[in-house]
C-alpha positions in Angstrom: 0.0 0.0 0.0 2.8 2.4 0.9 4.6 1.8 -2.4 1.4 2.7 -4.3 1.3 6.0 -2.3 4.9 6.8 -3.1 4.4 6.1 -6.8 1.2 8.2 -6.8 3.0 11.0 -5.0 5.9 10.9 -7.5 3.5 10.9 -10.4 1.5 13.8 -9.0 4.7 15.8 -8.5 5.9 15.0 -12.0 2.6 16.0 -13.5 2.5 19.2 -11.5 6.0 20.2 -12.7 5.2 19.3 -16.3 2.4 21.8 -16.4 4.6 24.7 -15.2 6.4 27.1 -17.6 10.2 26.5 -18.0 11.2 29.3 -15.5 8.9 27.9 -12.9 10.2 24.4 -13.4 13.7 25.8 -12.8 12.4 27.5 -9.6 10.9 24.2 -8.5 14.2 22.4 -9.2 16.1 24.9 -7.1 13.6 24.5 -4.3 14.0 20.7 -4.4 17.8 21.1 -4.2 17.4 23.3 -1.1 15.1 20.7 0.5 17.6 17.9 -0.3 20.4 19.9 1.4 18.3 20.6 4.4 17.3 17.0 4.7 20.9 15.8 4.5 22.3 18.4 7.0 20.1 17.2 9.9 22.1 15.5 12.6 20.7 12.1 13.4 19.3 11.6 16.9 21.9 10.1 19.3 21.2 8.3 22.5 21.8 10.2 25.8 25.4 8.9 26.0 26.0 10.0 22.4 24.7 13.5 23.2 27.3 13.8 26.0 30.2 12.0 24.1 31.9 15.2 22.9 31.5 17.1 26.1 33.9 15.0 28.1 31.4 14.3 30.8 32.0 11.1 32.8 29.4 10.2 35.4 29.8 7.1 37.6 27.1 5.3 39.4 28.6 6.7 42.7 28.3 10.3 41.3 24.7 9.8 40.4 23.9 8.3 43.8 25.6 11.1 45.6 23.7 13.8 43.6 20.5 11.9 44.2 21.1 11.9 48.0 22.0 15.6 47.9 18.9 16.5 46.0 16.5 14.6 48.2 18.3 15.4 51.5 15.8 18.2 52.7 12.7 16.9 50.9 9.9 16.6 53.4 8.7 13.1 54.2 5.4 12.1 55.6 6.4 8.6 56.7 8.6 9.8 59.6 
């Protein structure tokens, strides 16, 4: 089903371009080139570790646990 949609979309684009005057076809081609560049320049999503990889951050389990204890130290508790 998806393949049929892609072929139909490509056909619709082709037919739309063919009905344009030559200067508008060139304009369309230039716009398509810009879209291709934008699509290629996007940085793919990285995992959390990948996002931090170039920052030189190194967190150990002990660091995380220490920060967690520090954050929750003064949090009010109802079970006391």
